[in-house]
C-alpha positions as CSV (number, residue, x, y, z in Angstrom):
1,M,0.1,-3.9,-49.0
2,P,-2.3,-6.8,-49.6
3,S,-5.8,-6.6,-48.7
4,L,-7.0,-8.3,-45.5
5,R,-9.3,-10.5,-47.5
6,R,-6.4,-11.7,-49.8
7,I,-4.5,-12.8,-46.8
8,G,-7.4,-14.7,-45.4
9,I,-8.8,-12.3,-42.7
10,D,-12.5,-11.7,-42.7
11,T,-12.9,-8.1,-42.7
12,C,-16.1,-8.3,-40.7
13,R,-14.2,-9.6,-37.8
14,V,-11.3,-7.1,-37.7
15,P,-13.0,-4.9,-35.1
16,V,-13.5,-8.0,-32.9
17,L,-9.8,-8.9,-33.4
18,Y,-8.7,-5.3,-32.3
19,L,-11.0,-5.4,-29.3
20,R,-9.5,-8.7,-28.3
21,I,-5.9,-7.4,-28.7
22,A,-6.9,-4.4,-26.6
23,L,-8.5,-6.3,-23.9
24,L,-5.4,-8.7,-23.6
25,A,-3.1,-5.7,-23.5
26,G,-5.2,-4.0,-20.9
27,L,-5.3,-7.3,-18.8
28,A,-1.5,-7.6,-19.2
29,L,-1.1,-4.0,-17.8
30,A,-3.6,-4.4,-15.2
31,T,-1.8,-7.7,-13.7
32,G,1.8,-6.6,-14.4
33,P,2.2,-4.9,-10.9
34,S,0.9,-7.9,-9.0
35,L,3.6,-10.0,-10.4
36,A,6.4,-7.6,-8.9
37,Q,8.0,-8.6,-5.6
38,D,6.2,-7.5,-2.8
39,A,8.3,-6.8,0.3
40,Q,5.5,-6.3,2.7
41,R,3.8,-9.4,1.8
42,G,7.2,-11.1,2.1
43,R,7.4,-9.8,5.6
44,E,4.0,-11.1,6.5
45,L,4.9,-14.6,5.0
46,Y,8.2,-14.6,6.8
47,E,6.9,-13.7,10.1
48,L,4.0,-16.3,9.8
49,H,6.0,-19.4,8.4
50,C,9.7,-18.7,9.0
51,L,10.3,-17.3,12.5
52,S,9.0,-20.4,14.2
53,C,12.1,-22.1,13.2
54,H,14.9,-19.4,13.6
55,Y,15.1,-15.7,14.7
56,E,15.7,-12.8,12.3
57,R,19.2,-12.2,13.9
58,I,20.5,-15.3,11.6
59,H,20.4,-12.7,8.7
60,K,22.5,-10.3,10.7
61,R,25.5,-12.5,11.4
62,D,28.9,-11.7,9.8
63,P,28.6,-11.8,6.0
64,S,31.8,-13.9,5.7
65,R,29.9,-16.7,7.4
66,S,27.0,-16.5,5.2
67,I,26.5,-18.7,2.1
68,V,24.2,-16.1,0.6
69,R,26.3,-13.6,-1.4
70,S,23.7,-12.4,-4.0
71,T,20.0,-12.1,-4.8
72,T,20.2,-15.2,-6.8
73,Q,21.7,-17.2,-3.9
74,L,19.1,-15.6,-1.5
75,R,16.3,-16.8,-3.6
76,V,17.7,-20.3,-3.7
77,E,18.2,-20.5,0.0
78,V,14.6,-19.1,0.6
79,A,13.2,-21.7,-1.7
80,N,15.4,-24.5,0.1
81,R,14.5,-23.5,3.5
82,A,10.8,-23.0,2.4
83,A,10.7,-26.7,1.4
84,L,11.6,-27.6,4.9
85,T,8.3,-26.1,6.2
86,R,6.2,-28.3,3.9
87,Q,3.9,-25.2,3.3
88,P,2.5,-24.9,-0.3
89,F,4.6,-21.6,-1.1
90,T,4.1,-20.4,-4.7
91,P,7.1,-18.9,-6.7
92,Q,5.5,-15.5,-6.1
93,D,5.6,-16.2,-2.2
94,L,9.1,-17.1,-2.3
95,D,10.1,-14.1,-4.4
96,D,8.2,-11.8,-1.8
97,I,10.0,-13.4,1.1
98,A,13.4,-12.9,-0.6
99,E,12.6,-9.4,-1.5
100,Y,11.7,-8.7,2.2
101,L,14.8,-10.3,3.3
102,N,16.9,-8.4,0.8
103,R,15.4,-5.0,1.8
104,S,15.5,-5.5,5.3
105,H,19.0,-7.3,5.9
106,Y,21.0,-8.2,3.0
107,R,20.7,-5.2,0.7
108,F,22.1,-6.8,-2.5
109,A,22.1,-4.8,-5.8
110,K,19.6,-6.2,-8.2
């Protein structure tokens, strides 16, 4: 195995490099769960922004009449409908709304 100096790494800076790697790994672990879909947050967003145009019973209609038949289609439809509200939804907002709708009404497998 070549020495660190032979491959151009300053051995005085190695502890700093390891510290940076450890900090980045810790940051990644700490922010990971916040990127997960949050159904409770989705419910709050849905109630605030979506119920003004339609009632929840639209999600309870006969499944054969629905254009939504998968989680992917649900996410697409949520994004399409959200665009009509002209609200500045983030991708995370849309995922959270779709997660809420899937858990509360559609129950598609992931």
